[in-house]
C-alpha positions as CSV (number, residue, x, y, z in Angstrom):
1,X,-30.8,-30.5,29.1
2,X,-31.6,-27.0,28.0
3,X,-29.1,-25.5,30.4
4,X,-26.3,-27.8,29.1
5,X,-27.1,-26.8,25.5
6,X,-27.1,-23.1,26.4
7,X,-23.8,-23.5,28.3
8,X,-22.2,-25.2,25.3
9,X,-23.4,-22.4,23.0
10,X,-21.9,-19.8,25.3
11,X,-18.6,-21.6,25.3
12,X,-18.6,-21.8,21.5
13,X,-19.4,-18.1,21.2
14,X,-16.6,-17.3,23.7
15,X,-14.1,-19.5,21.7
16,X,-15.1,-17.9,18.4
17,X,-14.7,-14.4,19.8
18,X,-11.3,-15.3,21.3
19,X,-10.3,-16.8,18.0
20,X,-11.3,-13.7,16.1
21,X,-9.4,-11.4,18.6
22,X,-6.3,-13.6,18.3
23,X,-6.4,-13.5,14.5
24,X,-6.9,-9.8,14.5
25,X,-3.9,-9.3,16.8
26,X,-1.8,-11.6,14.6
27,X,-2.7,-9.7,11.5
28,X,-2.0,-6.3,13.0
29,X,1.3,-7.5,14.4
30,X,2.2,-9.1,11.0
31,X,1.5,-5.8,9.2
32,X,3.6,-3.9,11.7
33,X,6.5,-6.4,11.3
34,X,6.3,-6.1,7.5
35,X,6.3,-2.3,7.6
36,X,9.2,-2.1,10.1
37,X,11.2,-4.6,8.0
38,X,10.5,-2.6,4.8
39,X,11.6,0.6,6.6
40,X,14.8,-1.0,7.8
41,X,15.7,-2.3,4.3
42,X,14.9,1.1,2.9
43,X,17.4,2.8,5.3
44,X,20.0,0.1,4.5
45,X,19.6,0.9,0.8
46,X,19.9,4.6,1.3
47,X,23.1,4.1,3.4
48,X,24.6,1.8,0.8
49,X,23.8,4.2,-2.0
50,X,25.4,7.1,-0.2
51,X,28.5,5.1,0.5
52,X,28.9,4.0,-3.1
53,X,28.3,7.6,-4.3
54,X,31.0,8.9,-2.1
55,X,33.3,6.1,-3.2
56,X,32.9,6.7,-6.9
57,X,33.3,10.5,-6.4
58,X,36.6,9.9,-4.7
59,X,38.0,7.4,-7.3
60,X,41.1,8.8,-9.0
61,X,41.1,9.1,-12.7
62,X,42.9,6.3,-14.5
63,X,46.3,7.2,-15.9
64,X,46.2,7.9,-19.6
65,X,42.4,8.5,-19.6
66,X,42.9,12.0,-20.8
67,X,45.3,13.4,-23.4
68,X,45.9,16.6,-21.5
69,X,47.7,17.4,-18.3
70,X,45.8,17.6,-15.1
71,X,47.1,20.5,-13.0
72,X,48.2,19.7,-9.5
73,X,47.6,23.1,-8.1
74,X,44.2,24.7,-7.4
75,X,45.3,27.8,-9.2
76,X,46.6,27.6,-12.8
77,X,49.4,29.8,-13.9
78,X,48.1,31.9,-16.8
79,X,50.5,32.3,-19.7
80,X,50.5,35.1,-22.1
81,X,47.5,34.8,-24.4
82,X,48.2,35.5,-28.0
83,X,44.6,35.3,-29.0
84,X,43.8,38.7,-30.7
85,X,40.1,38.4,-30.1
86,X,39.9,41.2,-27.5
87,X,37.8,44.3,-27.3
88,X,36.2,46.6,-24.8
89,X,33.0,44.5,-24.6
90,X,34.9,41.3,-23.6
91,X,35.1,40.1,-20.0
92,X,38.5,40.1,-18.5
93,X,39.8,36.6,-19.0
94,X,43.3,36.8,-17.8
95,X,42.3,35.6,-14.3
96,X,39.5,33.4,-15.7
97,X,40.5,30.2,-13.9
98,X,40.9,31.9,-10.6
99,X,37.3,33.2,-10.6
100,X,34.1,31.4,-9.7
101,X,34.2,29.7,-13.1
102,X,37.4,27.8,-12.0
103,X,35.2,25.1,-10.4
104,X,33.2,24.5,-13.6
105,X,36.1,24.1,-16.0
106,X,37.4,20.5,-16.2
107,X,40.9,20.2,-14.9
108,X,41.8,18.2,-18.0
109,X,42.3,21.5,-19.9
110,X,45.4,23.6,-19.5
111,X,44.9,27.3,-19.6
112,X,46.8,27.5,-22.9
113,X,44.2,25.1,-24.5
114,X,41.4,27.6,-23.8
115,X,40.4,30.4,-26.1
116,X,38.7,33.8,-25.5
117,X,35.4,34.1,-27.3
118,X,32.3,36.2,-27.7
119,X,28.9,35.5,-29.2
120,X,28.7,35.3,-32.9
121,X,26.7,38.2,-34.5
122,X,23.1,37.5,-35.3
123,X,22.4,36.8,-38.9
124,X,20.5,39.8,-40.3
125,X,17.0,39.5,-41.6
126,X,16.8,39.8,-45.4
127,X,13.2,41.1,-45.5
128,X,11.0,39.7,-48.3
129,X,13.3,36.7,-49.1
130,X,11.9,33.2,-48.8
131,X,12.2,31.5,-45.5
132,X,13.6,34.5,-43.6
133,X,12.9,34.3,-39.8
134,X,11.6,30.8,-40.3
135,X,8.6,31.8,-42.2
136,X,7.1,29.3,-44.6
137,X,7.9,29.4,-48.3
138,X,5.0,29.8,-50.7
139,X,5.4,28.0,-54.0
140,X,3.7,29.7,-57.0
141,X,1.0,27.6,-58.6
142,X,2.9,27.4,-61.9
143,X,5.8,25.6,-60.1
144,X,3.7,23.0,-58.3
145,X,4.5,20.3,-60.9
146,X,8.3,21.1,-60.5
147,X,7.9,21.0,-56.7
148,X,6.4,17.5,-56.9
149,X,9.1,16.3,-59.2
150,X,11.9,17.5,-57.0
151,X,10.1,16.0,-54.0
152,X,11.0,12.5,-55.3
153,X,14.7,13.2,-55.0
154,X,15.0,13.6,-51.2
155,X,11.4,13.1,-50.0
156,X,11.0,16.8,-48.9
157,X,10.2,20.1,-50.5
158,X,13.5,20.5,-52.3
159,X,12.3,23.4,-54.4
160,X,11.5,25.4,-51.2
161,X,14.9,24.5,-49.8
162,X,16.7,25.8,-52.9
163,X,14.8,29.0,-52.7
164,X,15.9,29.7,-49.1
165,X,19.2,31.5,-48.6
166,X,22.2,29.6,-47.2
167,X,22.5,32.4,-44.6
168,X,18.9,32.8,-43.7
169,X,17.8,34.4,-40.5
170,X,15.8,32.7,-37.7
171,X,13.8,33.7,-34.7
172,X,15.1,33.1,-31.2
173,X,13.0,30.1,-29.9
174,X,15.2,29.4,-26.8
175,X,13.6,28.9,-23.4
176,X,13.9,32.2,-21.4
177,X,16.1,30.5,-18.8
178,X,18.5,29.5,-21.6
179,X,19.1,33.2,-22.4
180,X,20.2,33.8,-18.8
181,X,22.8,31.0,-18.8
182,X,26.4,32.2,-18.6
183,X,29.5,30.4,-19.8
184,X,33.2,30.8,-18.9
185,X,35.0,33.5,-20.8
186,X,37.5,30.9,-22.0
187,X,36.5,27.6,-23.5
188,X,38.2,24.8,-25.5
189,X,38.0,24.7,-29.3
190,X,35.6,22.3,-31.0
191,X,35.4,20.2,-34.2
192,X,32.0,19.7,-35.8
193,X,31.3,16.4,-37.5
194,X,28.4,16.2,-40.0
195,X,27.4,12.9,-41.5
196,X,25.4,12.8,-44.7
197,X,24.3,10.5,-47.6
198,X,23.0,11.7,-50.9
199,X,22.0,14.9,-49.2
200,X,20.6,17.9,-51.2
201,X,23.1,20.6,-52.0
202,X,21.1,23.4,-50.4
203,X,20.4,21.6,-47.1
204,X,23.9,20.4,-46.7
205,X,25.5,23.8,-47.2
206,X,22.9,25.6,-45.1
207,X,23.9,23.3,-42.2
208,X,27.5,24.1,-42.8
209,X,26.9,27.9,-43.0
210,X,24.7,27.7,-39.9
211,X,27.6,26.3,-37.9
212,X,30.0,28.9,-39.3
213,X,27.6,31.9,-38.8
214,X,26.3,30.9,-35.4
215,X,29.4,29.6,-33.6
216,X,32.0,31.7,-31.9
217,X,34.8,31.8,-34.4
218,X,37.7,31.3,-31.9
219,X,36.1,28.1,-30.6
220,X,35.4,26.6,-34.0
221,X,38.5,24.7,-35.1
222,X,37.2,22.8,-38.1
223,X,34.2,21.2,-39.8
224,X,34.4,17.6,-40.9
225,X,31.9,16.3,-43.5
226,X,31.6,12.6,-43.6
227,X,30.2,11.4,-46.9
228,X,28.7,7.9,-46.4
229,X,29.1,6.6,-49.9
230,X,26.9,9.2,-51.6
231,X,26.0,8.7,-55.3
232,X,25.2,12.3,-56.2
233,X,27.7,13.8,-58.6
234,X,27.5,17.3,-57.0
235,X,28.7,15.8,-53.7
236,X,32.0,14.8,-55.3
237,X,34.6,17.2,-56.6
238,X,32.2,20.1,-56.6
239,X,31.7,19.9,-52.9
240,X,35.4,19.5,-52.2
241,X,36.1,22.7,-54.3
242,X,33.4,24.6,-52.5
243,X,34.5,23.8,-48.9
244,X,38.0,25.0,-49.7
245,X,36.6,28.6,-50.0
246,X,34.9,28.5,-46.6
247,X,36.3,30.8,-43.8
248,X,36.6,27.8,-41.4
249,X,38.8,24.8,-42.3
250,X,36.4,22.2,-43.7
251,X,37.3,18.7,-44.9
252,X,35.4,16.0,-46.7
253,X,35.9,12.4,-45.6
254,X,34.4,9.5,-47.6
255,X,33.5,5.9,-46.9
256,X,34.2,3.4,-49.7
257,X,30.9,1.5,-49.0
258,X,27.7,2.5,-47.3
259,X,28.6,2.0,-43.6
260,X,25.7,3.6,-41.8
261,X,25.4,6.5,-39.3
262,X,27.4,5.0,-36.4
263,X,30.4,3.9,-38.5
264,X,30.4,7.2,-40.3
265,X,30.4,9.0,-37.0
266,X,33.4,7.0,-35.8
267,X,35.3,7.8,-39.0
268,X,34.7,11.5,-38.3
269,X,35.6,11.2,-34.6
270,X,38.8,9.4,-35.6
271,X,40.1,12.5,-37.4
272,X,39.5,15.1,-34.7
273,X,41.9,16.0,-31.9
274,X,39.7,18.5,-30.0
275,X,36.4,18.3,-28.2
276,X,33.9,17.5,-31.0
277,X,30.1,17.7,-31.6
278,X,28.5,15.2,-33.9
279,X,25.4,16.3,-35.9
280,X,23.0,13.4,-36.6
281,X,23.0,13.8,-40.3
282,X,21.6,17.1,-41.7
283,X,19.7,19.2,-39.4
284,X,17.7,22.4,-39.9
285,X,19.5,25.7,-39.1
286,X,19.1,27.3,-35.7
287,X,19.4,30.9,-34.5
288,X,22.2,29.9,-32.1
289,X,24.9,27.5,-33.2
290,X,25.9,23.9,-32.8
291,X,28.1,24.8,-29.8
292,X,25.2,26.0,-27.7
293,X,24.6,22.7,-25.9
């Protein structure tokens, strides 16, 4: 009787061990199958992505997508450049499109659409004046009450803004790598669109002068100010008369009703024919201009 019981126990133990071994092998094989299947699908995804990437890179541009001619030849024939902006410090641009920069300039531009340019001169530092080189403006104690009163108009220190020159100097805060970046010696002209609503006089004009002073003049075709139904009197005829005296063609467009930033942008974009840059409302001035993108 005892022997039979021991024999049954041995058989049960054997069955349990066999069952555990079988389950272990099944689990390990299952894990291997899952890993291999995942690897296969990963490889399939990579192949599909590479194929689609090659396909989209080789897709021809749709007809009428661009308003300028697309040259058929690898080398563009350079016409006589009438741009007088030439001096000894300028890079030779007559063969610009045949150089290494030829691959970086979009073929949607003809050579006659490009302009020679050089960096705009740095705005000089007027030492001792408020806000020069980006330094904070100190308001005298006797003007604190006026400062608080003016703050209500635009919800910022308008008194300090009015004290800062429209042509103030700034420090160079660019990343060191940005200073080493080079651009082609010929580039297309640009229109700047600035949208505003009830903006303060000093901040609006400081933005305009920042664009003028810090952008290469041959590349700056025009500045378009889009007034989104402002109610300030000085943003009416006074602004229109002021911009007529600027050294760069500047125009004021107005919406009849308050339309918002996006619609105002579209109104400005509708009136430009060149490459254009849209400023999101009024921005602070920078040492380097709106074209340094």
